[in-house]
Structures are given as C-alpha cells and as structure tokens.
C-alpha positions as CSV (number, residue, x, y, z in Angstrom):
1,M,-47.9,18.4,-23.9
2,T,-46.0,21.6,-24.2
3,S,-45.1,23.2,-20.9
4,K,-44.8,27.0,-21.1
5,N,-43.4,27.5,-17.6
6,N,-45.2,30.8,-17.1
7,N,-43.0,32.3,-14.3
8,Q,-42.5,28.9,-12.8
9,T,-39.1,28.0,-11.4
10,L,-37.0,26.4,-14.1
11,P,-34.3,23.9,-13.4
12,P,-30.6,25.1,-13.6
13,K,-29.2,25.8,-17.0
14,T,-27.2,23.1,-18.6
15,C,-25.2,25.4,-20.8
16,T,-24.7,29.2,-21.4
17,I,-26.6,31.5,-23.7
18,E,-23.4,32.0,-25.8
19,R,-23.8,28.4,-27.0
20,L,-27.5,28.7,-27.8
21,I,-27.0,29.6,-31.5
22,T,-23.5,29.1,-33.0
23,K,-23.9,27.9,-36.6
24,P,-23.3,30.7,-39.1
25,K,-26.4,29.7,-41.1
26,D,-28.6,29.9,-38.0
27,I,-27.0,33.2,-36.9
28,E,-27.8,34.6,-40.4
29,K,-31.4,33.4,-40.1
30,V,-31.8,35.1,-36.7
31,I,-30.3,38.4,-38.0
32,N,-32.6,38.3,-41.1
33,G,-35.6,37.7,-38.8
34,K,-36.3,34.2,-40.2
35,K,-35.4,32.4,-37.0
36,T,-37.1,33.4,-33.7
37,A,-36.7,30.2,-31.7
38,T,-34.4,27.3,-31.2
39,R,-34.8,23.9,-29.6
40,R,-32.0,22.3,-27.6
41,N,-31.6,19.2,-25.5
42,G,-30.8,21.4,-22.5
43,R,-31.7,24.7,-21.1
44,Y,-29.3,27.4,-22.3
45,A,-30.9,30.7,-21.2
46,D,-33.3,32.4,-18.7
47,V,-36.2,34.5,-19.7
48,G,-34.9,38.1,-20.1
49,E,-31.4,37.1,-20.8
50,I,-29.7,38.9,-23.7
51,M,-28.0,37.0,-26.6
52,E,-25.6,38.8,-28.9
53,L,-25.0,37.6,-32.4
54,N,-22.7,39.6,-34.7
55,N,-23.4,42.9,-32.7
56,H,-27.2,42.3,-32.8
57,K,-28.9,41.7,-29.5
58,Y,-31.9,39.5,-28.8
59,R,-33.9,39.0,-25.6
60,V,-35.1,35.6,-24.6
61,E,-38.8,35.9,-24.3
62,Q,-39.9,32.3,-23.4
63,V,-38.2,29.1,-22.2
64,Y,-40.3,25.9,-22.0
65,T,-40.2,22.2,-22.7
66,Q,-41.9,20.5,-25.7
67,K,-42.0,17.0,-27.0
68,L,-40.6,16.4,-30.5
69,G,-44.0,14.9,-31.4
70,E,-45.7,18.2,-30.6
71,V,-43.5,20.3,-32.9
72,T,-45.8,21.9,-35.5
73,E,-45.3,23.5,-39.0
74,D,-45.4,26.9,-37.3
75,D,-42.7,25.8,-34.8
76,A,-40.5,24.7,-37.8
77,K,-41.0,28.1,-39.4
78,Q,-40.0,29.8,-36.1
79,E,-36.8,27.7,-36.4
80,G,-36.2,29.2,-39.8
81,Y,-37.3,26.2,-42.0
82,D,-40.0,26.2,-44.6
83,N,-41.8,23.2,-43.2
84,L,-41.7,20.5,-40.5
85,D,-40.1,17.8,-42.7
86,E,-37.3,20.2,-43.6
87,Y,-36.7,20.9,-39.9
88,K,-36.7,17.2,-39.0
89,Q,-34.2,16.4,-41.7
90,A,-31.9,19.3,-40.6
91,I,-31.9,18.1,-37.0
92,L,-31.3,14.5,-37.9
93,S,-28.4,15.4,-40.2
94,L,-26.8,17.3,-37.3
95,H,-26.9,14.3,-35.0
96,P,-25.9,11.2,-37.0
97,G,-27.7,8.1,-35.7
98,M,-30.4,10.1,-33.9
99,K,-34.0,9.1,-34.5
100,W,-36.9,11.5,-34.2
101,V,-38.5,10.2,-31.0
102,P,-41.9,11.9,-30.5
103,K,-41.8,11.6,-26.7
104,M,-38.3,13.1,-26.4
105,E,-38.5,16.5,-24.6
106,V,-36.5,19.5,-25.7
107,W,-36.1,23.0,-24.4
108,V,-37.6,25.7,-26.5
109,H,-36.0,29.2,-26.4
110,E,-38.0,31.9,-28.1
111,F,-36.3,35.3,-28.6
112,A,-36.9,38.7,-30.2
113,P,-34.7,41.6,-31.2
114,F,-33.7,43.7,-28.1
115,E,-33.9,47.4,-28.3
116,K,-33.0,49.6,-25.4
C-alpha cells in the first residue's frame, strides 16, 4: 500500500537532492513538463526542498513510499513515460540484472515548478 507520509516524520535522507534527477533525458522531460515525479531506492529530498535543473527550479511537493507492484499507468506518466510497460522496461534497462519485484518499496518524490 502506498504510504503518503502526510507530515509524518520521514527517515533520514540517503542521498542529496542534487542526485535526484541527473540523466539529461530526464532533465529535459522535467523542464518540458512531462516528468513530475521520480522513484528512487532511497530518499533524496524533503518536502519543500528546491531542486534546480538547468536554471529551472522545482519544489518537492510530496515524498512517500510505494511498492513497485502499486505503480500505475498514471504513475508511469508522471515519470515521463507513455505507459507502465515502457516505464518498467526503462527502469530494468538502467539496472542490469534487476527484476521487477512487486513487493519492493521505492521512494516517490513528486515536484512542481517553483515560482517565487
């Protein structure tokens, strides 16, 4: 079940927000408004934290856990893919030997453009 940690205490971050989105294709998707979330195996940001990509700023709106088996078509679209199968294939291609394990938990980071 997805856990949307509504103002609950989150565990310490395992990495920094600067490492949240680093691939040029993903950065382009964010800037073009096609990607509004990313899933990682650790927690990279706090709610309210600002991420900067090519001089564009984005505010982290939500951080929560989700099992891979709960990822939906809409979630895949938030990730910048046309459908869930395309998203799964992209993830598995990035991690050779990895299998899609439905019970595996990942951290979801949702973000939106930040305007002062």
